All heavy atoms as TSV, in Angstrom:
chain	resi	resn	atom	element	x	y	z
A	1	MET	N	N	48.370	6.857	17.331
A	1	MET	CA	C	47.843	8.165	16.979
A	1	MET	C	C	47.136	8.053	15.635
A	1	MET	O	O	47.575	7.329	14.755
A	1	MET	CB	C	48.993	9.175	16.916
A	1	MET	CG	C	48.522	10.588	16.755
A	1	MET	SD	S	49.830	11.817	16.943
A	1	MET	CE	C	49.570	12.253	18.642
A	2	LYS	N	N	46.055	8.751	15.459
A	2	LYS	CA	C	45.276	8.749	14.226
A	2	LYS	C	C	45.487	10.050	13.471
A	2	LYS	O	O	45.798	11.075	14.056
A	2	LYS	CB	C	43.803	8.582	14.546
A	2	LYS	CG	C	43.498	7.351	15.361
A	2	LYS	CD	C	42.243	6.718	14.891
A	2	LYS	CE	C	41.850	5.553	15.739
A	2	LYS	NZ	N	42.509	4.337	15.483
A	3	THR	N	N	45.316	9.989	12.157
A	3	THR	CA	C	45.380	11.183	11.315
A	3	THR	C	C	44.018	11.370	10.672
A	3	THR	O	O	43.451	10.421	10.139
A	3	THR	CB	C	46.446	11.019	10.210
A	3	THR	OG1	O	47.702	10.780	10.824
A	3	THR	CG2	C	46.526	12.253	9.337
A	4	ILE	N	N	43.488	12.596	10.751
A	4	ILE	CA	C	42.208	12.903	10.117
A	4	ILE	C	C	42.377	14.150	9.251
A	4	ILE	O	O	43.248	14.977	9.498
A	4	ILE	CB	C	41.074	13.115	11.149
A	4	ILE	CG1	C	41.402	14.289	12.067
A	4	ILE	CG2	C	40.829	11.871	11.949
A	4	ILE	CD1	C	40.248	14.669	12.977
A	5	THR	N	N	41.539	14.247	8.258
A	5	THR	CA	C	41.527	15.434	7.396
A	5	THR	C	C	40.179	16.106	7.575
A	5	THR	O	O	39.143	15.446	7.469
A	5	THR	CB	C	41.721	15.039	5.924
A	5	THR	OG1	O	42.952	14.335	5.797
A	5	THR	CG2	C	41.740	16.267	5.024
A	6	LEU	N	N	40.198	17.387	7.838
A	6	LEU	CA	C	38.965	18.146	8.055
A	6	LEU	C	C	38.891	19.308	7.084
A	6	LEU	O	O	39.915	19.891	6.725
A	6	LEU	CB	C	38.928	18.713	9.478
A	6	LEU	CG	C	39.003	17.727	10.630
A	6	LEU	CD1	C	39.186	18.487	11.936
A	6	LEU	CD2	C	37.768	16.869	10.680
A	7	LYS	N	N	37.695	19.658	6.702
A	7	LYS	CA	C	37.461	20.886	5.951
A	7	LYS	C	C	36.712	21.802	6.905
A	7	LYS	O	O	35.589	21.509	7.305
A	7	LYS	CB	C	36.650	20.585	4.698
A	7	LYS	CG	C	36.510	21.767	3.768
A	7	LYS	CD	C	36.001	21.341	2.408
A	7	LYS	CE	C	34.517	21.346	2.347
A	7	LYS	NZ	N	33.984	21.133	0.991
A	8	VAL	N	N	37.356	22.892	7.313
A	8	VAL	CA	C	36.804	23.786	8.326
A	8	VAL	C	C	36.314	25.060	7.644
A	8	VAL	O	O	37.060	25.696	6.893
A	8	VAL	CB	C	37.873	24.125	9.391
A	8	VAL	CG1	C	37.313	25.064	10.434
A	8	VAL	CG2	C	38.407	22.855	10.033
A	9	ASP	N	N	35.077	25.432	7.917
A	9	ASP	CA	C	34.509	26.640	7.337
A	9	ASP	C	C	35.280	27.869	7.818
A	9	ASP	O	O	35.721	27.921	8.971
A	9	ASP	CB	C	33.032	26.750	7.739
A	9	ASP	CG	C	32.332	27.862	6.996
A	9	ASP	OD1	O	32.361	29.003	7.493
A	9	ASP	OD2	O	31.782	27.580	5.919
A	10	ASP	N	N	35.440	28.841	6.932
A	10	ASP	CA	C	36.176	30.062	7.272
A	10	ASP	C	C	35.601	30.769	8.497
A	10	ASP	O	O	36.338	31.388	9.257
A	10	ASP	CB	C	36.184	31.029	6.086
A	10	ASP	CG	C	37.049	30.537	4.946
A	10	ASP	OD1	O	37.937	29.696	5.187
A	10	ASP	OD2	O	36.842	31.001	3.801
A	11	SER	N	N	34.291	30.660	8.694
A	11	SER	CA	C	33.654	31.384	9.792
A	11	SER	C	C	34.049	30.846	11.168
A	11	SER	O	O	33.910	31.547	12.166
A	11	SER	CB	C	32.132	31.340	9.644
A	11	SER	OG	O	31.661	30.011	9.787
A	12	VAL	N	N	34.541	29.608	11.243
A	12	VAL	CA	C	34.945	29.040	12.525
A	12	VAL	C	C	36.429	28.676	12.572
A	12	VAL	O	O	36.902	28.141	13.572
A	12	VAL	CB	C	34.099	27.789	12.884
A	12	VAL	CG1	C	32.644	28.170	13.058
A	12	VAL	CG2	C	34.275	26.691	11.875
A	13	ASN	N	N	37.153	28.961	11.523
A	13	ASN	CA	C	38.554	28.566	11.441
A	13	ASN	C	C	39.387	29.096	12.610
A	13	ASN	O	O	40.127	28.339	13.237
A	13	ASN	CB	C	39.162	29.018	10.110
A	13	ASN	CG	C	40.572	28.516	9.946
A	13	ASN	OD1	O	40.819	27.321	10.048
A	13	ASN	ND2	N	41.515	29.423	9.710
A	14	ASP	N	N	39.274	30.370	12.913
A	14	ASP	CA	C	40.065	30.948	14.010
A	14	ASP	C	C	39.739	30.290	15.341
A	14	ASP	O	O	40.637	29.977	16.128
A	14	ASP	CB	C	39.835	32.452	14.112
A	14	ASP	CG	C	40.442	33.215	12.943
A	14	ASP	OD1	O	41.339	32.653	12.279
A	14	ASP	OD2	O	40.017	34.349	12.699
A	15	LYS	N	N	38.463	30.066	15.596
A	15	LYS	CA	C	38.045	29.422	16.853
A	15	LYS	C	C	38.545	27.983	16.912
A	15	LYS	O	O	38.970	27.499	17.966
A	15	LYS	CB	C	36.528	29.453	16.985
A	15	LYS	CG	C	35.974	30.839	17.163
A	15	LYS	CD	C	34.461	30.832	17.171
A	15	LYS	CE	C	33.940	32.248	17.209
A	15	LYS	NZ	N	32.487	32.302	17.112
A	16	PHE	N	N	38.488	27.296	15.780
A	16	PHE	CA	C	38.927	25.905	15.736
A	16	PHE	C	C	40.430	25.803	16.007
A	16	PHE	O	O	40.872	24.972	16.801
A	16	PHE	CB	C	38.569	25.293	14.379
A	16	PHE	CG	C	38.841	23.830	14.293
A	16	PHE	CD1	C	38.044	22.920	14.955
A	16	PHE	CD2	C	39.907	23.357	13.552
A	16	PHE	CE1	C	38.301	21.561	14.891
A	16	PHE	CE2	C	40.169	22.004	13.471
A	16	PHE	CZ	C	39.359	21.106	14.147
A	17	LEU	N	N	41.219	26.656	15.370
A	17	LEU	CA	C	42.664	26.646	15.604
A	17	LEU	C	C	42.980	27.038	17.049
A	17	LEU	O	O	43.898	26.488	17.655
A	17	LEU	CB	C	43.373	27.573	14.617
A	17	LEU	CG	C	43.381	27.087	13.168
A	17	LEU	CD1	C	44.016	28.122	12.259
A	17	LEU	CD2	C	44.074	25.748	13.035
A	18	TRP	N	N	42.222	27.992	17.604
A	18	TRP	CA	C	42.398	28.372	19.004
A	18	TRP	C	C	42.188	27.158	19.913
A	18	TRP	O	O	42.962	26.914	20.829
A	18	TRP	CB	C	41.403	29.490	19.352
A	18	TRP	CG	C	41.385	29.847	20.803
A	18	TRP	CD1	C	42.197	30.739	21.441
A	18	TRP	CD2	C	40.517	29.304	21.804
A	18	TRP	NE1	N	41.873	30.789	22.775
A	18	TRP	CE2	C	40.847	29.908	23.027
A	18	TRP	CE3	C	39.487	28.375	21.782
A	18	TRP	CZ2	C	40.189	29.618	24.214
A	18	TRP	CZ3	C	38.827	28.076	22.961
A	18	TRP	CH2	C	39.186	28.695	24.161
A	19	LEU	N	N	41.146	26.390	19.625
A	19	LEU	CA	C	40.858	25.195	20.420
A	19	LEU	C	C	42.002	24.181	20.318
A	19	LEU	O	O	42.459	23.647	21.318
A	19	LEU	CB	C	39.554	24.552	19.950
A	19	LEU	CG	C	39.194	23.219	20.591
A	19	LEU	CD1	C	38.925	23.402	22.075
A	19	LEU	CD2	C	38.000	22.597	19.893
A	20	LEU	N	N	42.491	23.940	19.118
A	20	LEU	CA	C	43.570	22.964	18.931
A	20	LEU	C	C	44.839	23.360	19.670
A	20	LEU	O	O	45.559	22.504	20.177
A	20	LEU	CB	C	43.873	22.789	17.444
A	20	LEU	CG	C	42.785	22.129	16.599
A	20	LEU	CD1	C	43.239	22.028	15.154
A	20	LEU	CD2	C	42.396	20.767	17.144
A	21	LYS	N	N	45.094	24.647	19.765
A	21	LYS	CA	C	46.309	25.118	20.436
A	21	LYS	C	C	46.273	24.872	21.946
A	21	LYS	O	O	47.291	24.969	22.612
A	21	LYS	CB	C	46.534	26.596	20.136
A	21	LYS	CG	C	46.959	26.826	18.705
A	21	LYS	CD	C	47.105	28.296	18.370
A	21	LYS	CE	C	47.429	28.457	16.902
A	21	LYS	NZ	N	47.425	29.828	16.464
A	22	HIS	N	N	45.109	24.518	22.477
A	22	HIS	CA	C	44.990	24.232	23.900
A	22	HIS	C	C	45.384	22.796	24.258
A	22	HIS	O	O	45.404	22.439	25.426
A	22	HIS	CB	C	43.573	24.551	24.398
A	22	HIS	CG	C	43.357	26.016	24.567
A	22	HIS	ND1	N	43.153	26.863	23.504
A	22	HIS	CD2	C	43.341	26.793	25.673
A	22	HIS	CE1	C	43.014	28.092	23.951
A	22	HIS	NE2	N	43.124	28.080	25.266
A	23	PHE	N	N	45.690	21.998	23.261
A	23	PHE	CA	C	46.190	20.643	23.491
A	23	PHE	C	C	47.710	20.670	23.439
A	23	PHE	O	O	48.307	21.524	22.782
A	23	PHE	CB	C	45.663	19.685	22.418
A	23	PHE	CG	C	44.183	19.423	22.516
A	23	PHE	CD1	C	43.282	20.221	21.831
A	23	PHE	CD2	C	43.702	18.380	23.286
A	23	PHE	CE1	C	41.917	19.995	21.914
A	23	PHE	CE2	C	42.337	18.133	23.375
A	23	PHE	CZ	C	41.448	18.944	22.694
A	24	SER	N	N	48.334	19.727	24.124
A	24	SER	CA	C	49.801	19.668	24.098
A	24	SER	C	C	50.268	19.094	22.761
A	24	SER	O	O	49.495	18.465	22.030
A	24	SER	CB	C	50.322	18.788	25.242
A	24	SER	OG	O	50.046	17.425	24.961
A	25	ALA	N	N	51.536	19.303	22.453
A	25	ALA	CA	C	52.109	18.796	21.205
A	25	ALA	C	C	52.091	17.272	21.161
A	25	ALA	O	O	52.121	16.679	20.085
A	25	ALA	CB	C	53.529	19.317	21.021
A	26	ASN	N	N	52.032	16.616	22.316
A	26	ASN	CA	C	51.952	15.144	22.346
A	26	ASN	C	C	50.556	14.666	21.966
A	26	ASN	O	O	50.391	13.547	21.514
A	26	ASN	CB	C	52.230	14.593	23.742
A	26	ASN	CG	C	53.488	15.111	24.349
A	26	ASN	OD1	O	54.150	15.988	23.825
A	26	ASN	ND2	N	53.826	14.572	25.495
A	27	GLU	N	N	49.562	15.521	22.208
A	27	GLU	CA	C	48.179	15.122	21.972
A	27	GLU	C	C	47.719	15.399	20.547
A	27	GLU	O	O	47.090	14.552	19.922
A	27	GLU	CB	C	47.256	15.847	22.953
A	27	GLU	CG	C	47.514	15.466	24.402
A	27	GLU	CD	C	46.745	16.329	25.367
A	27	GLU	OE1	O	46.747	17.580	25.206
A	27	GLU	OE2	O	46.140	15.756	26.292
A	28	ILE	N	N	48.031	16.583	20.041
A	28	ILE	CA	C	47.594	16.975	18.698
A	28	ILE	C	C	48.716	17.742	18.015
A	28	ILE	O	O	49.290	18.661	18.592
A	28	ILE	CB	C	46.329	17.866	18.749
A	28	ILE	CG1	C	45.131	17.058	19.239
A	28	ILE	CG2	C	46.033	18.472	17.390
A	28	ILE	CD1	C	43.847	17.838	19.304
A	29	LYS	N	N	49.006	17.360	16.789
A	29	LYS	CA	C	49.979	18.082	15.964
A	29	LYS	C	C	49.303	18.464	14.665
A	29	LYS	O	O	48.647	17.631	14.030
A	29	LYS	CB	C	51.184	17.197	15.656
A	29	LYS	CG	C	52.012	16.873	16.860
A	29	LYS	CD	C	53.162	15.958	16.511
A	29	LYS	CE	C	53.867	15.624	17.809
A	29	LYS	NZ	N	54.647	14.431	17.770
A	30	ILE	N	N	49.427	19.702	14.261
A	30	ILE	CA	C	48.909	20.133	12.974
A	30	ILE	C	C	49.977	19.781	11.943
A	30	ILE	O	O	51.054	20.368	11.923
A	30	ILE	CB	C	48.577	21.639	12.964
A	30	ILE	CG1	C	47.487	21.920	13.990
A	30	ILE	CG2	C	48.155	22.077	11.565
A	30	ILE	CD1	C	47.160	23.393	14.158
A	31	LEU	N	N	49.672	18.791	11.109
A	31	LEU	CA	C	50.643	18.309	10.136
A	31	LEU	C	C	50.664	19.177	8.884
A	31	LEU	O	O	51.702	19.351	8.261
A	31	LEU	CB	C	50.322	16.860	9.738
A	31	LEU	CG	C	50.292	15.857	10.895
A	31	LEU	CD1	C	49.859	14.489	10.389
A	31	LEU	CD2	C	51.660	15.774	11.565
A	32	GLU	N	N	49.512	19.673	8.529
A	32	GLU	CA	C	49.414	20.489	7.315
A	32	GLU	C	C	48.270	21.463	7.505
A	32	GLU	O	O	47.233	21.119	8.071
A	32	GLU	CB	C	49.143	19.585	6.106
A	32	GLU	CG	C	49.087	20.319	4.803
A	32	GLU	CD	C	48.826	19.384	3.632
A	32	GLU	OE1	O	49.141	18.188	3.734
A	32	GLU	OE2	O	48.306	19.874	2.635
A	33	HIS	N	N	48.455	22.656	7.022
A	33	HIS	CA	C	47.416	23.678	7.130
A	33	HIS	C	C	47.367	24.393	5.795
A	33	HIS	O	O	48.290	25.116	5.443
A	33	HIS	CB	C	47.748	24.651	8.276
A	33	HIS	CG	C	46.675	25.649	8.530
A	33	HIS	ND1	N	46.932	26.978	8.643
A	33	HIS	CD2	C	45.347	25.520	8.701
A	33	HIS	CE1	C	45.809	27.632	8.872
A	33	HIS	NE2	N	44.842	26.752	8.904
A	34	SER	N	N	46.321	24.145	5.020
A	34	SER	CA	C	46.242	24.756	3.700
A	34	SER	C	C	44.790	25.097	3.386
A	34	SER	O	O	43.873	24.608	4.021
A	34	SER	CB	C	46.796	23.798	2.637
A	34	SER	OG	O	46.029	22.619	2.607
A	35	ASP	N	N	44.623	25.927	2.398
A	35	ASP	CA	C	43.280	26.268	1.944
A	35	ASP	C	C	42.751	25.129	1.080
A	35	ASP	O	O	43.489	24.522	0.304
A	35	ASP	CB	C	43.294	27.563	1.134
A	35	ASP	CG	C	43.590	28.769	2.005
A	35	ASP	OD1	O	43.208	28.747	3.187
A	35	ASP	OD2	O	44.205	29.723	1.501
A	36	TYR	N	N	41.469	24.842	1.216
A	36	TYR	CA	C	40.833	23.777	0.442
A	36	TYR	C	C	40.674	24.223	-1.007
A	36	TYR	O	O	40.278	25.361	-1.274
A	36	TYR	CB	C	39.460	23.452	1.027
A	36	TYR	CG	C	38.672	22.498	0.177
A	36	TYR	CD1	C	38.925	21.142	0.219
A	36	TYR	CD2	C	37.685	22.951	-0.688
A	36	TYR	CE1	C	38.214	20.245	-0.561
A	36	TYR	CE2	C	36.972	22.082	-1.482
A	36	TYR	CZ	C	37.234	20.726	-1.415
A	36	TYR	OH	O	36.538	19.865	-2.206
A	37	ILE	N	N	41.012	23.330	-1.916
A	37	ILE	CA	C	40.682	23.561	-3.323
A	37	ILE	C	C	40.002	22.307	-3.849
A	37	ILE	O	O	40.280	21.199	-3.388
A	37	ILE	CB	C	41.922	23.923	-4.184
A	37	ILE	CG1	C	42.967	22.804	-4.163
A	37	ILE	CG2	C	42.524	25.237	-3.759
A	37	ILE	CD1	C	44.109	23.031	-5.145
A	38	SER	N	N	39.112	22.490	-4.784
A	38	SER	CA	C	38.387	21.352	-5.338
A	38	SER	C	C	39.344	20.464	-6.128
A	38	SER	O	O	40.441	20.885	-6.516
A	38	SER	CB	C	37.260	21.834	-6.259
A	38	SER	OG	O	37.814	22.381	-7.441
A	39	ASP	N	N	38.930	19.241	-6.371
A	39	ASP	CA	C	39.751	18.314	-7.154
A	39	ASP	C	C	40.057	18.889	-8.531
A	39	ASP	O	O	41.176	18.773	-9.030
A	39	ASP	CB	C	39.047	16.959	-7.306
A	39	ASP	CG	C	38.928	16.214	-5.987
A	39	ASP	OD1	O	39.656	16.565	-5.033
A	39	ASP	OD2	O	38.118	15.282	-5.911
A	40	ASP	N	N	39.050	19.506	-9.160
A	40	ASP	CA	C	39.260	20.097	-10.485
A	40	ASP	C	C	40.307	21.206	-10.437
A	40	ASP	O	O	41.192	21.268	-11.289
A	40	ASP	CB	C	37.951	20.657	-11.050
A	40	ASP	CG	C	37.018	19.570	-11.542
A	40	ASP	OD1	O	37.483	18.421	-11.744
A	40	ASP	OD2	O	35.825	19.861	-11.730
A	41	ASP	N	N	40.198	22.074	-9.442
A	41	ASP	CA	C	41.178	23.159	-9.321
A	41	ASP	C	C	42.579	22.608	-9.081
A	41	ASP	O	O	43.561	23.098	-9.625
A	41	ASP	CB	C	40.792	24.122	-8.197
A	41	ASP	CG	C	39.565	24.946	-8.530
A	41	ASP	OD1	O	39.238	25.075	-9.727
A	41	ASP	OD2	O	38.925	25.454	-7.586
A	42	TYR	N	N	42.662	21.552	-8.247
A	42	TYR	CA	C	43.955	20.937	-7.980
A	42	TYR	C	C	44.556	20.358	-9.253
A	42	TYR	O	O	45.723	20.600	-9.575
A	42	TYR	CB	C	43.816	19.850	-6.911
A	42	TYR	CG	C	45.079	19.047	-6.724
A	42	TYR	CD1	C	46.187	19.605	-6.098
A	42	TYR	CD2	C	45.186	17.754	-7.220
A	42	TYR	CE1	C	47.360	18.888	-5.943
A	42	TYR	CE2	C	46.346	17.027	-7.072
A	42	TYR	CZ	C	47.435	17.599	-6.433
A	42	TYR	OH	O	48.593	16.886	-6.299
A	43	LEU	N	N	43.771	19.593	-9.998
A	43	LEU	CA	C	44.286	18.989	-11.235
A	43	LEU	C	C	44.671	20.061	-12.251
A	43	LEU	O	O	45.678	19.927	-12.951
A	43	LEU	CB	C	43.254	18.035	-11.830
A	43	LEU	CG	C	43.016	16.757	-11.024
A	43	LEU	CD1	C	41.866	15.956	-11.617
A	43	LEU	CD2	C	44.275	15.909	-10.940
A	44	ASN	N	N	43.893	21.115	-12.320
A	44	ASN	CA	C	44.222	22.210	-13.238
A	44	ASN	C	C	45.501	22.937	-12.840
A	44	ASN	O	O	46.160	23.547	-13.671
A	44	ASN	CB	C	43.065	23.208	-13.323
A	44	ASN	CG	C	41.936	22.703	-14.188
A	44	ASN	OD1	O	42.157	22.090	-15.220
A	44	ASN	ND2	N	40.714	22.955	-13.760
A	45	SER	N	N	45.872	22.855	-11.558
A	45	SER	CA	C	47.077	23.551	-11.103
A	45	SER	C	C	48.362	22.789	-11.440
A	45	SER	O	O	49.450	23.353	-11.363
A	45	SER	CB	C	47.012	23.789	-9.583
A	45	SER	OG	O	47.207	22.566	-8.880
A	46	ILE	N	N	48.243	21.517	-11.821
A	46	ILE	CA	C	49.419	20.715	-12.151
A	46	ILE	C	C	49.775	20.953	-13.612
A	46	ILE	O	O	48.956	20.713	-14.508
A	46	ILE	CB	C	49.160	19.211	-11.898
A	46	ILE	CG1	C	48.841	18.980	-10.424
A	46	ILE	CG2	C	50.348	18.373	-12.343
A	46	ILE	CD1	C	48.378	17.571	-10.112
A	47	ASN	N	N	50.990	21.401	-13.832
A	47	ASN	CA	C	51.440	21.736	-15.173
A	47	ASN	C	C	51.314	20.529	-16.117
A	47	ASN	O	O	51.832	19.463	-15.836
A	47	ASN	CB	C	52.900	22.217	-15.121
A	47	ASN	CG	C	53.361	22.819	-16.430
A	47	ASN	OD1	O	52.547	23.316	-17.200
A	47	ASN	ND2	N	54.648	22.778	-16.672
A	48	GLY	N	N	50.592	20.702	-17.215
A	48	GLY	CA	C	50.456	19.666	-18.225
A	48	GLY	C	C	49.354	18.654	-17.962
A	48	GLY	O	O	49.096	17.788	-18.807
A	49	MET	N	N	48.693	18.720	-16.808
A	49	MET	CA	C	47.681	17.721	-16.471
A	49	MET	C	C	46.482	17.794	-17.406
A	49	MET	O	O	46.010	16.773	-17.892
A	49	MET	CB	C	47.229	17.892	-15.023
A	49	MET	CG	C	46.198	16.863	-14.586
A	49	MET	SD	S	46.766	15.149	-14.655
A	49	MET	CE	C	47.887	15.110	-13.291
A	50	VAL	N	N	45.975	18.983	-17.689
A	50	VAL	CA	C	44.808	19.130	-18.556
A	50	VAL	C	C	45.129	18.602	-19.953
A	50	VAL	O	O	44.335	17.857	-20.545
A	50	VAL	CB	C	44.334	20.602	-18.608
A	50	VAL	CG1	C	43.236	20.788	-19.637
A	50	VAL	CG2	C	43.851	21.048	-17.237
A	51	GLN	N	N	46.294	18.941	-20.454
A	51	GLN	CA	C	46.702	18.467	-21.775
A	51	GLN	C	C	46.790	16.940	-21.785
A	51	GLN	O	O	46.327	16.283	-22.711
A	51	GLN	CB	C	48.041	19.068	-22.175
A	51	GLN	CG	C	48.517	18.594	-23.537
A	51	GLN	CD	C	49.882	19.157	-23.893
A	51	GLN	OE1	O	50.379	20.066	-23.247
A	51	GLN	NE2	N	50.481	18.608	-24.930
A	52	SER	N	N	47.353	16.358	-20.739
A	52	SER	CA	C	47.479	14.905	-20.642
A	52	SER	C	C	46.110	14.228	-20.621
A	52	SER	O	O	45.895	13.204	-21.285
A	52	SER	CB	C	48.264	14.545	-19.377
A	52	SER	OG	O	48.301	13.160	-19.181
A	53	ILE	N	N	45.176	14.788	-19.871
A	53	ILE	CA	C	43.824	14.226	-19.792
A	53	ILE	C	C	43.137	14.319	-21.151
A	53	ILE	O	O	42.504	13.356	-21.608
A	53	ILE	CB	C	42.996	14.921	-18.689
A	53	ILE	CG1	C	43.550	14.552	-17.316
A	53	ILE	CG2	C	41.511	14.557	-18.799
A	53	ILE	CD1	C	42.971	15.355	-16.171
A	54	ASN	N	N	43.267	15.463	-21.809
A	54	ASN	CA	C	42.649	15.625	-23.131
A	54	ASN	C	C	43.243	14.658	-24.144
A	54	ASN	O	O	42.528	14.094	-24.974
A	54	ASN	CB	C	42.775	17.065	-23.613
A	54	ASN	CG	C	41.841	17.997	-22.872
A	54	ASN	OD1	O	40.784	17.577	-22.397
A	54	ASN	ND2	N	42.220	19.254	-22.750
A	55	GLU	N	N	44.550	14.454	-24.102
A	55	GLU	CA	C	45.190	13.502	-25.009
A	55	GLU	C	C	44.695	12.086	-24.724
A	55	GLU	O	O	44.447	11.304	-25.647
A	55	GLU	CB	C	46.710	13.570	-24.871
A	55	GLU	CG	C	47.306	14.835	-25.455
A	55	GLU	CD	C	48.786	15.004	-25.142
A	55	GLU	OE1	O	49.383	14.120	-24.493
A	55	GLU	OE2	O	49.346	16.047	-25.538
A	56	ALA	N	N	44.542	11.739	-23.454
A	56	ALA	CA	C	44.062	10.407	-23.090
A	56	ALA	C	C	42.629	10.193	-23.570
A	56	ALA	O	O	42.263	9.092	-24.002
A	56	ALA	CB	C	44.149	10.212	-21.578
A	57	ARG	N	N	41.809	11.231	-23.515
A	57	ARG	CA	C	40.424	11.126	-23.987
A	57	ARG	C	C	40.369	10.847	-25.482
A	57	ARG	O	O	39.445	10.196	-25.967
A	57	ARG	CB	C	39.669	12.421	-23.698
A	57	ARG	CG	C	39.259	12.591	-22.278
A	57	ARG	CD	C	38.463	13.866	-22.107
A	57	ARG	NE	N	38.035	14.025	-20.736
A	57	ARG	CZ	C	37.783	15.184	-20.166
A	57	ARG	NH1	N	37.905	16.299	-20.865
A	57	ARG	NH2	N	37.403	15.252	-18.916
A	58	ASN	N	N	41.333	11.375	-26.221
A	58	ASN	CA	C	41.347	11.208	-27.666
A	58	ASN	C	C	41.980	9.899	-28.115
A	58	ASN	O	O	41.933	9.553	-29.291
A	58	ASN	CB	C	42.079	12.382	-28.329
A	58	ASN	CG	C	41.307	13.676	-28.185
A	58	ASN	OD1	O	40.084	13.671	-28.201
A	58	ASN	ND2	N	42.009	14.776	-28.018
A	59	GLU	N	N	42.565	9.167	-27.179
A	59	GLU	CA	C	43.203	7.898	-27.522
A	59	GLU	C	C	42.126	6.855	-27.843
A	59	GLU	O	O	41.124	6.760	-27.143
A	59	GLU	CB	C	44.054	7.426	-26.343
A	59	GLU	CG	C	44.909	6.224	-26.673
A	59	GLU	CD	C	45.884	5.905	-25.544
A	59	GLU	OE1	O	46.437	6.841	-24.955
A	59	GLU	OE2	O	46.056	4.715	-25.272
A	60	PRO	N	N	42.349	6.061	-28.895
A	60	PRO	CA	C	41.345	5.049	-29.263
A	60	PRO	C	C	41.151	4.013	-28.155
A	60	PRO	O	O	42.099	3.621	-27.474
A	60	PRO	CB	C	41.938	4.378	-30.499
A	60	PRO	CG	C	43.005	5.296	-30.984
A	60	PRO	CD	C	43.471	6.095	-29.808
A	61	ILE	N	N	39.918	3.580	-27.978
A	61	ILE	CA	C	39.595	2.579	-26.953
A	61	ILE	C	C	40.389	1.298	-27.200
A	61	ILE	O	O	40.760	0.609	-26.252
A	61	ILE	CB	C	38.081	2.298	-26.956
A	61	ILE	CG1	C	37.335	3.566	-26.637
A	61	ILE	CG2	C	37.733	1.131	-26.066
A	61	ILE	CD1	C	36.325	3.565	-25.560
A	62	ALA	N	N	40.666	0.989	-28.450
A	62	ALA	CA	C	41.409	-0.235	-28.779
A	62	ALA	C	C	42.802	-0.241	-28.148
A	62	ALA	O	O	43.393	-1.302	-27.951
A	62	ALA	CB	C	41.517	-0.383	-30.291
A	63	ASN	N	N	43.345	0.935	-27.809
A	63	ASN	CA	C	44.665	1.016	-27.169
A	63	ASN	C	C	44.594	0.761	-25.667
A	63	ASN	O	O	45.618	0.654	-25.011
A	63	ASN	CB	C	45.298	2.388	-27.401
A	63	ASN	CG	C	45.697	2.615	-28.828
A	63	ASN	OD1	O	45.600	1.723	-29.660
A	63	ASN	ND2	N	46.138	3.820	-29.137
A	64	GLY	N	N	43.387	0.666	-25.118
A	64	GLY	CA	C	43.224	0.463	-23.683
A	64	GLY	C	C	43.628	-0.943	-23.251
A	64	GLY	O	O	43.776	-1.857	-24.070
A	65	VAL	N	N	43.823	-1.106	-21.959
A	65	VAL	CA	C	44.201	-2.383	-21.380
A	65	VAL	C	C	43.120	-2.775	-20.383
A	65	VAL	O	O	42.685	-1.954	-19.563
A	65	VAL	CB	C	45.564	-2.269	-20.654
A	65	VAL	CG1	C	45.931	-3.578	-19.992
A	65	VAL	CG2	C	46.653	-1.825	-21.617
A	66	THR	N	N	42.675	-4.020	-20.434
A	66	THR	CA	C	41.665	-4.487	-19.493
A	66	THR	C	C	42.287	-4.711	-18.126
A	66	THR	O	O	43.497	-4.904	-17.997
A	66	THR	CB	C	41.000	-5.787	-19.993
A	66	THR	OG1	O	42.015	-6.769	-20.142
A	66	THR	CG2	C	40.265	-5.564	-21.294
A	67	LEU	N	N	41.451	-4.690	-17.089
A	67	LEU	CA	C	41.943	-4.828	-15.718
A	67	LEU	C	C	42.736	-6.112	-15.501
A	67	LEU	O	O	43.722	-6.129	-14.760
A	67	LEU	CB	C	40.781	-4.780	-14.729
A	67	LEU	CG	C	40.136	-3.416	-14.503
A	67	LEU	CD1	C	38.915	-3.545	-13.602
A	67	LEU	CD2	C	41.142	-2.450	-13.900
A	68	ASP	N	N	42.321	-7.208	-16.129
A	68	ASP	CA	C	43.017	-8.473	-15.923
A	68	ASP	C	C	44.430	-8.477	-16.527
A	68	ASP	O	O	45.244	-9.322	-16.194
A	68	ASP	CB	C	42.203	-9.648	-16.475
A	68	ASP	CG	C	41.951	-9.543	-17.959
A	68	ASP	OD1	O	41.660	-8.409	-18.431
A	68	ASP	OD2	O	42.038	-10.569	-18.674
A	69	LYS	N	N	44.730	-7.505	-17.374
A	69	LYS	CA	C	46.060	-7.423	-17.979
A	69	LYS	C	C	47.003	-6.495	-17.218
A	69	LYS	O	O	48.190	-6.441	-17.499
A	69	LYS	CB	C	45.952	-6.913	-19.427
A	69	LYS	CG	C	45.102	-7.765	-20.336
A	69	LYS	CD	C	45.857	-8.972	-20.802
A	69	LYS	CE	C	45.158	-9.651	-21.934
A	69	LYS	NZ	N	44.321	-10.769	-21.583
A	70	LEU	N	N	46.468	-5.759	-16.248
A	70	LEU	CA	C	47.303	-4.841	-15.473
A	70	LEU	C	C	48.132	-5.601	-14.457
A	70	LEU	O	O	47.681	-6.575	-13.851
A	70	LEU	CB	C	46.443	-3.809	-14.757
A	70	LEU	CG	C	45.722	-2.802	-15.655
A	70	LEU	CD1	C	44.821	-1.908	-14.803
A	70	LEU	CD2	C	46.710	-1.959	-16.433
A	71	ASP	N	N	49.345	-5.160	-14.257
A	71	ASP	CA	C	50.252	-5.781	-13.287
A	71	ASP	C	C	50.170	-5.010	-11.979
A	71	ASP	O	O	50.865	-4.035	-11.775
A	71	ASP	CB	C	51.691	-5.783	-13.830
A	71	ASP	CG	C	52.652	-6.475	-12.903
A	71	ASP	OD1	O	52.201	-7.243	-12.031
A	71	ASP	OD2	O	53.868	-6.251	-13.035
A	72	TRP	N	N	49.284	-5.441	-11.106
A	72	TRP	CA	C	49.091	-4.767	-9.827
A	72	TRP	C	C	50.127	-5.261	-8.883
A	72	TRP	O	O	50.344	-5.116	-7.839
A	72	TRP	CB	C	47.683	-5.011	-9.276
A	72	TRP	CG	C	46.628	-4.475	-10.161
A	72	TRP	CD1	C	45.969	-5.127	-11.139
A	72	TRP	CD2	C	46.085	-3.137	-10.172
A	72	TRP	NE1	N	45.045	-4.320	-11.747
A	72	TRP	CE2	C	45.100	-3.084	-11.181
A	72	TRP	CE3	C	46.335	-2.003	-9.438
A	72	TRP	CZ2	C	44.371	-1.943	-11.450
A	72	TRP	CZ3	C	45.600	-0.862	-9.715
A	72	TRP	CH2	C	44.630	-0.840	-10.714
């Protein structure tokens, strides 16, 4: 089974959900149903995220770590 993420326009949302309900639970399962928010809105919704990003921007470049030093 495959998982896909779709952004469905409000004008067709009801019709799209109606169509999906015509498949059996073995064929299609709605795993999550939420309103789309932009990446910026999502990050702004996380408590302390904006402050953390601003603090990171103010950190001196000399404190950074090069990719070859990261432990992946």
